VEXTIZA-256307 format. One record per residue: x, y, z of N, C-alpha, C in turn; residue in three letters. Coordinates in steps of 0.05 Angstrom, whole numbers, plus 5000, padded with zeros to 4 digits. Atoms other than C-alpha are relative to their C-alpha. Last residue first. Example, Ala and Ser with C-alpha at 12.3 -4.5 7.8 and 13.67 -1.06 7.14 Angstrom:
REM VEXTIZA-256307
   n.x   n.y   n.z  ca.x  ca.y  ca.z   c.x   c.y   c.z  code
  4984  4976  4999  5273  4979  5143  4985  5022  5014   SER
  5018  4976  5000  5246  4910  5156  5018  5024  5000   ALA
This chain:
REM VEXTIZA-256307
   n.x   n.y   n.z  ca.x  ca.y  ca.z   c.x   c.y   c.z  code
  4981  4984  4985  6893  1541  6740  5015  4983  5019   LYS
  4994  5013  4975  6854  1505  6687  5024  5014  5013   ARG
  4972  4994  4994  6826  1551  6634  5005  4988  5027   VAL
  4996  4992  4973  6761  1522  6608  5030  5004  5004   LEU
  4975  4984  4997  6740  1519  6536  5002  5010  5029   GLU
  5003  4977  4982  6689  1464  6535  5026  5013  5002   VAL
  5027  4991  4998  6679  1412  6480  4996  5025  5016   GLU
  5010  4992  5026  6749  1399  6457  4973  5012  5002   LYS
  4984  4978  5010  6781  1400  6526  4990  5009  4973   ASP
  5010  4975  4990  6723  1358  6552  5016  5024  4990   GLY
  5008  4984  5023  6741  1300  6508  4991  5028  5009   LYS
  4977  4988  5013  6782  1265  6562  4993  5017  4976   GLY
  4989  5019  5019  6726  1219  6582  5023  5012  4985   ASP
  5011  5027  4996  6707  1254  6646  5014  4981  4981   GLY
  4980  5019  4991  6722  1328  6652  4988  4972  5003   GLY
  4976  4987  4989  6662  1375  6648  5018  4978  5010   PHE
  4992  5012  4975  6610  1341  6604  5026  5013  5008   GLU
  4972  5006  4997  6578  1382  6549  5005  4988  5028   VAL
  5001  5022  4981  6505  1379  6532  5028  4990  5006   ASP
  5017  4994  4977  6504  1448  6501  5001  4979  5021   GLU
  4986  4984  4980  6564  1434  6458  4984  5007  5024   ASP
  4980  5017  4986  6529  1377  6423  5015  5015  5021   ALA
  5014  5016  4979  6470  1422  6408  5019  4983  5015   ASP
  5015  5023  5010  6516  1470  6372  4987  4986  5023   SER
  4992  5025  4987  6536  1538  6399  4983  4977  4990   MET
  5022  5015  4987  6532  1599  6355  5011  4974  5011   GLU
  4995  5028  5005  6591  1644  6340  4980  4983  5016   GLN
  5000  5016  4976  6563  1714  6340  5004  4971  4993   ILE
  5016  5024  5004  6582  1760  6283  5003  4982  5024   PRO
  4984  5024  5005  6609  1825  6312  4981  4976  4994   LYS
  5018  5022  5007  6579  1894  6310  5016  4976  4992   CYS
  4991  5017  5022  6629  1938  6344  4981  4977  4996   LYS
  5010  5027  5000  6601  1993  6388  5009  4986  4975   TYR
  4981  5018  4988  6646  2054  6395  4990  4971  4999   PHE
  4974  4997  5013  6607  2098  6347  5020  4979  5010   TRP
  5001  5014  5026  6540  2071  6370  5027  5001  4986   ALA
  5001  5029  4995  6555  2091  6442  5001  4985  4974   CYS
  4975  5008  4987  6576  2161  6422  5001  4970  5004   THR
  4980  4999  5021  6517  2169  6375  5027  4991  5010   VAL
  5004  5023  5017  6470  2147  6431  5022  4999  4978   TYR
  4993  5024  4986  6498  2196  6481  4998  4976  4982   TYR
  4971  4999  4998  6494  2253  6431  5010  4975  5014   VAL
  4990  5006  5027  6422  2233  6415  5031  5000  5001   VAL
  5003  5029  5004  6406  2230  6490  5011  4992  4972   ASN
  4978  5012  4984  6433  2301  6499  4999  4970  4996   VAL
  4975  4993  5014  6388  2323  6442  5023  4988  5015   VAL
  4998  5018  5022  6330  2285  6475  5026  5006  4983   GLN
  4991  5026  4990  6341  2321  6540  5004  4980  4977   LEU
  4972  4998  4991  6338  2388  6505  5011  4973  5010   GLY
  4983  4998  5024  6274  2369  6469  5029  5001  5007   THR
  4998  5028  5011  6243  2346  6535  5017  5000  4975   VAL
  4983  5015  4982  6258  2415  6564  5005  4971  4990   MET
  4972  4991  5006  6229  2449  6503  5020  4985  5018   TRP
  4991  5011  5025  6166  2407  6511  5028  5008  4993   TYR
  4996  5029  4995  6160  2425  6584  5010  4987  4975   TYR
  4974  5002  4986  6169  2498  6566  5007  4971  5006   ASN
  4979  4998  5020  6113  2491  6514  5028  4999  5013   GLU
  4995  5027  5012  6068  2465  6569  5022  5001  4980   LEU
  4977  4996  5018  6073  2532  6604  5009  4973  4989   LYS
  4975  5015  4995  6007  2535  6640  5022  5007  4981   GLY
  4983  4984  4983  5953  2588  6638  5026  4986  5007   ARG
  4994  4975  5014  5918  2556  6578  5019  5018  5016   ASN
  4976  5003  5016  5924  2488  6611  5008  5025  4985   LEU
  5001  4981  5022  5874  2509  6664  5026  4998  4984   ASN
  5026  4990  5007  5855  2457  6715  4999  5017  4976   ARG
  5021  5021  5003  5914  2411  6728  4974  5010  4988   ASP
  5022  4997  4981  5970  2461  6716  4978  4979  4994   PRO
  5021  5020  5007  6031  2435  6678  4977  5002  5020   LEU
  5001  5004  5028  6083  2491  6676  4977  4982  4991   TRP
  4999  5028  5008  6066  2513  6746  4998  4996  4970   ASN
  4989  5002  5027  6080  2586  6755  5002  4972  4990   GLY
  5008  4976  5015  6034  2596  6815  5010  4999  4971   GLU
  5029  4999  5005  6039  2526  6843  4991  5023  4982   GLU
  5017  4985  4982  6113  2517  6837  4971  5000  4992   GLY
  5009  4975  5013  6158  2498  6779  4980  5015  5017   THR
  4980  4978  5000  6199  2450  6821  4991  5025  4985   TYR
  4987  4993  4974  6148  2399  6844  5016  5025  4999   LYS
  5021  4991  4982  6102  2396  6783  5013  5010  5026   HIS
  5008  4973  5010  6163  2391  6738  4979  5012  5018   VAL
  4979  4981  4994  6191  2335  6781  4993  5028  4990   LEU
  5001  4995  4971  6125  2297  6778  5021  5021  5008   SER
  5024  4984  4995  6122  2304  6702  4999  5007  5030   VAL
  4995  4973  5011  6193  2278  6695  4977  5019  5006   MET
  4982  4986  4982  6178  2220  6741  5006  5028  4991   LEU
  5016  4992  4977  6118  2200  6699  5017  5015  5020   THR
  5018  4979  5008  6161  2200  6637  4983  5010  5023   GLY
  4984  4976  5002  6214  2159  6673  4983  5024  4991   VAL
  4996  4990  4973  6161  2108  6692  5017  5026  5000   TYR
  5026  4990  4990  6139  2102  6620  5003  5010  5028   SER
  5005  4974  5012  6212  2096  6598  4974  5012  5008   GLY
  4984  4981  4985  6223  2039  6647  4996  5028  4989   ILE
  5011  4998  4973  6166  2000  6617  5015  5021  5016   ALA
  5025  4986  5003  6188  2013  6545  4988  5005  5028   ILE
  4994  4972  5006  6259  1994  6562  4975  5016  4998   ALA
  4992  4988  4975  6233  1930  6595  5007  5030  4996   ILE
  5025  4992  4986  6195  1914  6531  5007  5012  5027   TRP
  5015  4980  5015  6259  1915  6490  4976  5010  5015   TYR
  4987  4974  4995  6298  1878  6544  4986  5023  4985   LEU
  5010  4990  4975  6247  1821  6539  5013  5027  5007   ALA
  5027  4990  5005  6264  1813  6466  4987  5011  5025   ALA
  4998  4975  5015  6337  1808  6484  4973  5012  4994   ALA
  4992  4980  4980  6321  1755  6536  5002  5027  4987   THR
  5025  4994  4985  6284  1715  6483  5005  5020  5021   SER
  5016  4981  5016  6346  1722  6440  4973  5006  5013   ARG
  5010  4979  4982  6390  1691  6494  4983  5020  4985   MET
  5013  5012  4976  6407  1623  6463  4988  5021  5018   SER
  5025  5015  5008  6420  1655  6395  4985  4989  5024   GLU
  4995  5028  5006  6469  1705  6425  4974  4985  4994   PRO
  5000  5017  4976  6446  1777  6421  5007  4972  4992   SER
  4974  4999  4987  6466  1823  6363  5002  4983  5026   GLN
  4977  5009  5017  6410  1805  6316  5026  4998  5015   ASP
  5003  5028  5009  6353  1807  6367  5025  4990  4984   TYR
  4998  5018  4977  6375  1870  6404  4998  4971  4991   LEU
  4973  4999  4989  6388  1906  6339  5003  4981  5023   PHE
  4983  5015  5018  6323  1884  6307  5029  4999  5010   GLU
  5006  5029  4996  6284  1908  6368  5017  4983  4982   LEU
  4992  5008  4973  6318  1976  6367  4995  4970  5004   HIS
  4971  5003  5000  6310  1983  6292  5011  4991  5026   GLY
  4994  5024  5016  6236  1970  6297  5030  4995  4999   VAL
  5009  5023  4985  6230  2021  6354  5006  4974  4985   SER
  4986  5005  4975  6274  2074  6322  4991  4973  5013   MET
  4971  5003  5001  6256  2076  6249  5011  4990  5026   PHE
  4993  5017  5022  6182  2063  6246  5030  4995  4999   ILE
  5004  5028  4992  6173  2093  6315  5008  4981  4979   GLU
  4978  5007  4983  6203  2159  6291  4998  4971  5010   ALA
  4977  5004  5018  6152  2161  6235  5025  4992  5016   LEU
  5004  5026  5013  6096  2152  6286  5023  4993  4981   GLY
  4996  5020  4980  6124  2209  6328  4996  4972  4988   HIS
  4972  5002  4995  6129  2252  6266  5007  4979  5021   LEU
  4987  5012  5024  6058  2238  6245  5029  4996  5005   PHE
  5007  5028  5000  6031  2251  6316  5013  4986  4976   TYR
  4984  5012  4980  6070  2317  6317  4993  4970  5003   GLN
  4972  5002  5007  6042  2337  6249  5017  4986  5022   PRO
  4993  5022  5017  5970  2318  6268  5030  4998  4994   VAL
  4985  5020  4985  5964  2366  6326  5009  4977  4983   LEU
  4973  4990  4996  5944  2423  6281  5017  4981  5016   TRP
  4982  5013  5019  5886  2378  6262  5028  5013  5000   PHE
  4986  5021  4986  5851  2402  6326  5020  4986  4981   VAL
  5006  5028  5007  5832  2464  6288  5017  4980  5015   SER
  4977  5010  5014  5838  2531  6324  4996  4970  4995   ILE
  5004  5003  5029  5779  2570  6349  5026  4994  4985   PRO
  4983  4980  5014  5792  2554  6423  4996  4997  4970   ILE
  4988  5012  5024  5734  2515  6454  5015  5023  4986   VAL
  5008  4989  5025  5720  2540  6525  5015  4987  4977   ALA
  5020  5018  5013  5729  2494  6584  4991  5010  4973   THR
  4988  5026  5007  5794  2527  6608  4981  4981  4986   PRO
  5024  5017  5004  5765  2597  6606  5009  4972  4990   LYS
  5011  5007  4974  5819  2642  6635  4974  4984  4998   ASP
  4980  5012  4982  5861  2643  6572  4989  4992  5027   LEU
  5009  5026  4988  5800  2651  6528  5020  4988  5019   LEU
  5006  4996  4972  5806  2724  6507  4991  4976  5015   GLY
  5029  5001  4996  5802  2710  6433  4992  5002  5029   HIS
  5013  4982  5019  5873  2731  6416  4970  5001  5004   ASP
  4996  4972  4991  5899  2698  6480  4986  5020  4981   ALA
  5017  4996  4976  5868  2630  6462  5002  5029  5010   ALA
  5028  4998  5009  5897  2635  6392  4982  5004  5023   ALA
  5003  4974  5014  5966  2650  6421  4971  5004  4990   ALA
  5003  4980  4979  5958  2591  6469  4997  5028  4988   LYS
  5026  5004  4987  5945  2544  6410  4995  5021  5021   ARG
  5021  4990  5018  6003  2572  6370  4973  4998  5013   LYS
  4998  4971  5000  6051  2563  6429  4979  5012  4982   MET
  5011  4990  4975  6025  2492  6437  5002  5030  5002   GLU
  5029  5001  5003  6038  2479  6363  4987  5009  5026   ILE
  5009  4978  5018  6110  2504  6369  4969  5000  4998   LEU
  4997  4974  4986  6124  2460  6430  4989  5022  4983   ALA
  5019  4999  4978  6095  2397  6398  5001  5027  5014   SER
  5027  4994  5011  6133  2410  6334  4979  5003  5021   ALA
  4999  4972  5007  6198  2413  6374  4973  5008  4988   ILE
  5004  4985  4976  6178  2346  6404  5001  5030  4996   THR
  5028  5004  4991  6169  2315  6336  4994  5016  5025   ALA
  5016  4981  5015  6235  2346  6312  4970  4997  5007   PHE
  4994  4973  4990  6271  2309  6368  4983  5021  4985   VAL
  5015  4995  4975  6234  2246  6350  5006  5027  5012   ASN
  5028  4992  5006  6259  2250  6279  4985  5006  5025   ILE
  5001  4973  5012  6331  2250  6303  4972  5010  4994   GLY
  4994  4981  4978  6322  2190  6349  4998  5029  4989   PHE
  5024  4998  4983  6289  2152  6292  5004  5019  5023   GLY
  5020  4984  5015  6347  2167  6245  4975  5004  5017   ILE
  4991  4972  5000  6395  2142  6298  4981  5018  4986   GLY
  5007  4989  4974  6355  2077  6306  5008  5030  5002   MET
  5029  4997  4999  6360  2064  6232  4991  5011  5026   ARG
  5007  4976  5015  6434  2078  6233  4970  5005  5000   GLN
  4991  4977  4985  6445  2028  6289  4993  5026  4986   LEU
  5018  4995  4977  6402  1976  6255  5008  5025  5015   CYS
  4996  5018  4978  6443  1984  6191  4979  5006  5022   THR
  4984  4989  4978  6417  2020  6131  5002  4979  5022   VAL
  5000  4971  5002  6390  1998  6064  5018  5014  5020   GLY
  5026  4990  4990  6373  1926  6082  5000  5031  5000   VAL
  5023  5016  5009  6427  1893  6039  4973  5011  5009   PRO
  5008  5018  4978  6477  1951  6051  4975  4984  4991   HIS
  4991  5027  5007  6506  1982  5988  4993  4979  5021   GLY
  4984  5013  4979  6500  2049  6022  5011  4973  4992   THR
  4979  4982  4990  6476  2095  5965  5019  4986  5020   PHE
  4984  4989  5022  6435  2048  5923  5024  5016  5010   ARG
  4981  5021  5009  6413  2009  5984  5017  5010  4978   ARG
  4977  4999  4983  6380  2072  6012  5022  4981  4991   ALA
  4987  4975  5005  6333  2075  5953  5025  5003  5016   LEU
  4987  5000  5026  6316  2001  5956  5015  5026  4994   PRO
  4978  5020  5000  6304  2005  6032  5014  4999  4972   VAL
  4976  4990  4987  6264  2070  6030  5023  4981  4997   PHE
  4988  4976  5011  6213  2050  5978  5026  5008  5012   LEU
  5003  4998  5029  6184  1981  5988  5015  5023  4987   ARG
  4988  5023  5013  6208  1964  6058  5000  5003  4969   GLU
  4972  5002  4992  6196  2033  6087  5014  4977  4985   TYR
  4986  4981  5017  6131  2039  6048  5030  5000  5006   LEU
  4997  5011  5028  6106  1976  6081  5015  5018  4981   PRO
  4984  5025  5000  6124  2004  6150  5002  4987  4973   LEU
  4971  4995  5004  6098  2074  6136  5017  4975  4999   GLY
  4994  4993  5028  6025  2058  6125  5030  5001  4995   ILE
  5011  5021  5018  6014  2021  6190  5006  5005  4971   LEU
  4984  5025  4997  6062  2066  6229  4990  4979  4980   ILE
  4973  4994  5011  6031  2131  6203  5017  4974  5001   THR
  5003  5002  5029  5961  2102  6216  5027  5005  4987   LEU
  5003  5028  5007  5980  2090  6289  4999  4996  4969   THR
  4974  5013  4995  6006  2160  6298  4999  4971  4991   SER
  4982  4989  5021  5944  2189  6266  5028  4989  5003   PHE
  5004  5016  5024  5899  2144  6308  5019  5009  4978   ILE
  4977  5018  5002  5928  2179  6370  4998  4982  4975   SER
  4979  4987  5017  5876  2233  6357  5024  4982  4997   MET
  4996  5014  5025  5823  2185  6383  5021  5013  4982   THR
  4982  5023  4998  5832  2209  6454  5005  4986  4974   ALA
  4972  4993  4997  5802  2277  6438  5019  4976  5000   PRO
  4993  5003  4972  5736  2251  6411  5030  5005  5003   PRO
  4982  5022  4994  5726  2280  6341  5005  4997  5030   ILE
  4973  4991  4993  5665  2324  6331  5017  4976  5008   GLN
  4981  5021  4992  5599  2310  6295  5028  5013  5006   PHE
  5011  5019  4981  5537  2353  6288  5019  4978  5010   SER
  5015  4986  4979  5560  2416  6253  4990  4981  5022   SER
  5025  4989  5011  5612  2377  6215  4986  5014  5023   SER
  4999  5007  5029  5683  2353  6226  4976  5010  4985   LEU
  5024  5006  5016  5684  2389  6293  5008  4993  4971   HIS
  4999  5027  5009  5745  2383  6338  4977  4992  4981   ARG
  5023  5005  5017  5759  2456  6351  5002  4973  4988   ASN
  4999  4990  5028  5811  2457  6406  4975  4992  4985   MET
  5006  4971  5001  5807  2453  6482  4999  5011  4972   THR
  5026  4995  4987  5800  2377  6486  4992  5030  4998   ARG
  5021  5005  5019  5857  2369  6436  4972  5007  5011   ALA
  5000  4979  5020  5905  2403  6484  4977  4996  4980   GLN
  5011  4975  4988  5884  2357  6540  5000  5023  4980   GLN
  5029  5004  4998  5894  2297  6494  4987  5024  5013   ILE
  5010  4995  5027  5964  2323  6477  4970  4997  5000   THR
  5002  4971  5006  5979  2329  6551  4988  5006  4973   PHE
  5008  4984  4978  5963  2256  6568  4996  5029  4991   SER
  5024  5011  4988  5970  2199  6519  4990  5017  5023   SER
  5020  5004  5021  6019  2234  6473  4973  4990  5011   LEU
  5020  4979  5000  6056  2260  6533  4979  4997  4979   HIS
  5022  5006  4981  6090  2192  6542  4979  5022  5000   SER
  5025  5005  5014  6130  2202  6479  4977  4996  5018   ASN
  5008  4976  5014  6188  2235  6515  4974  4997  4985   SER
  5009  4980  4981  6192  2177  6564  4991  5026  4986   ALA
  5027  5008  4991  6195  2127  6507  4989  5020  5020   VAL
  5018  4996  5023  6253  2166  6476  4972  4992  5008   LEU
  5008  4972  5001  6287  2170  6544  4981  5006  4977   LEU
  5017  4994  4976  6287  2094  6552  4990  5029  4998   ILE
  5029  5000  5008  6312  2080  6481  4982  5009  5023   ALA
  5007  4975  5014  6383  2102  6499  4971  5001  4992   ALA
  5009  4979  4981  6387  2046  6550  4992  5026  4986   ALA
  5027  5006  4991  6391  1992  6496  4989  5022  5018   TRP
  5017  4992  5022  6452  2026  6466  4971  4994  5007   ILE
  4999  4971  5005  6488  2024  6533  4982  5009  4978   PRO
  5016  4984  4982  6461  1953  6548  5003  5030  4996   LEU
  5024  4989  5012  6484  1916  6486  4987  5022  5017   LEU
  4992  4980  5020  6555  1906  6511  4976  5013  4987   ARG
  4992  4976  4985  6527  1871  6573  5007  5022  4980   ILE
  5024  4987  4989  6490  1821  6529  5007  5026  5014   MET
  5016  4989  5022  6553  1804  6490  4976  5015  5009   THR
  4986  4976  5009  6594  1796  6553  4984  5014  4978   LYS
  5006  4979  4981  6542  1747  6579  5013  5026  4992   LEU
  5028  4992  5004  6547  1706  6515  4992  5023  5020   GLU
  5001  4983  5023  6623  1707  6521  4971  5009  4994   GLU
  4988  4974  4992  6619  1679  6591  4998  5020  4977   VAL
  5020  4986  4984  6572  1625  6566  5010  5027  5010   ARG
  5022  4992  5017  6621  1605  6512  4978  5015  5015   HIS
  4992  4975  5013  6679  1606  6560  4978  5010  4982   VAL
  4984  5004  5024  6643  1553  6601  5007  5028  4988   THR
  5015  4998  5026  6619  1570  6670  5019  4995  4977   ALA
  4984  5004  5024  6642  1554  6741  4982  5001  4975   LEU
  4973  4989  4997  6618  1575  6810  5016  4999  4974   ARG
  5004  4973  4990  6542  1565  6807  5027  5014  5003   TRP
  5009  4982  5021  6554  1505  6761  4995  5029  5010   LEU
  5021  4986  4986  6596  1468  6811  4990  5023  4982   LYS
  4997  4972  4992  6636  1424  6764  4976  5010  5016   PRO
  5019  4983  5015  6632  1348  6765  5003  5029  5009   GLN
  4986  4988  5023  6692  1307  6788  4982  5016  4982   SER
  5005  5017  5023  6647  1265  6833  5012  5011  4975   SER
  4987  5026  4996  6677  1298  6895  4996  4981  4977   GLU
  5009  5016  4977  6659  1367  6872  5013  4973  5001   ASN
  5006  5028  5008  6699  1412  6826  4991  4985  5025   ILE
  5022  5000  5020  6700  1488  6834  4991  4972  4992   ASP
  5025  4997  4985  6741  1486  6899  4976  5000  4981   THR
  5007  5025  4986  6801  1458  6861  4972  5002  5013   ASP
  4984  5004  4975  6804  1517  6814  4989  4976  5014   VAL
  5005  5023  4983  6779  1522  6742  5019  5000  5024   VAL
  4974  5010  4989  6779  1590  6708  4994  4978  5021   VAL
  4993  5024  5015  6715  1601  6667  5027  4988  5009   ALA
  5021  5020  4996  6684  1651  6716  5006  4974  4986   ALA
  4994  5016  4976  6750  1688  6717  4979  4978  5005   ARG
  4987  5025  5008  6737  1709  6646  5006  4983  5024   ASP
  5020  5022  5000  6687  1760  6673  5012  4973  4993   LEU
  5003  5010  4973  6746  1805  6691  4979  4978  5002   TRP
  4983  5023  4996  6762  1811  6617  4996  4988  5028   LYS
  5011  5014  4977  6702  1857  6606  5016  4975  5007   LEU
  4993  5029  5003  6726  1874  6535  4991  4984  5024   LYS
  5007  5011  4974  6692  1942  6529  5004  4970  4999   MET
């Protein structure tokens, strides 16, 4: 993706220069700034792949808590785990996994790849995408097991009853989601930071958080569409009785979308060329457009 049409912004025509021989900055740009914009545009396809991953993780703060509420949460006869605290297992995975990634995974991967950090940012993101697919598969299988336990004990029509199945069955999916975050989210932020121009790295960091925000909205949209098209009687995500719902179907749907997203990401990563970015010096930033005859050395403009 060369985006040659953007080069027109650096082509000087008579209307781009005012009476004092200064350029009109809203109509004219240096070649360096045009190349910076091209670099940011090239990042967008890979950046967008993170949106669906965030959307697929949105159920961790909603449906998984509802599942935990119906399961046996007792650690002792007098103490039980609050449902919302189950997310601690994902957080602990990240806290423990990040140091282990640097201490164990990077040296091991370096032996096979020869890369200074073990794997590239794109490869790290790809591993994260793959792990997240398995995390959602685990969510579907665990929900099927939970409903089977409810059916075996005649509790399908008792939404407030505690199903005799340990809440710790939810830990594997939290672990896998946390593991995916170690690879994907960190790799995503590193990719945006490393591949963006130095003068636009704050913008790249903002793109990371924008992807999270959009992903949260997409997750909400997915739930709304499921509510709308699965109907009231066969609703996959009922509000009152999760035992009579089909939450596992929702998880399988999300898994399918993630597989498509992985294919999309691999395609984008395959064609993306990581290029070293030529940074701009301070002297180049304070450039004068035409004046003392040095402008040709400081600013690359094509005069037409």
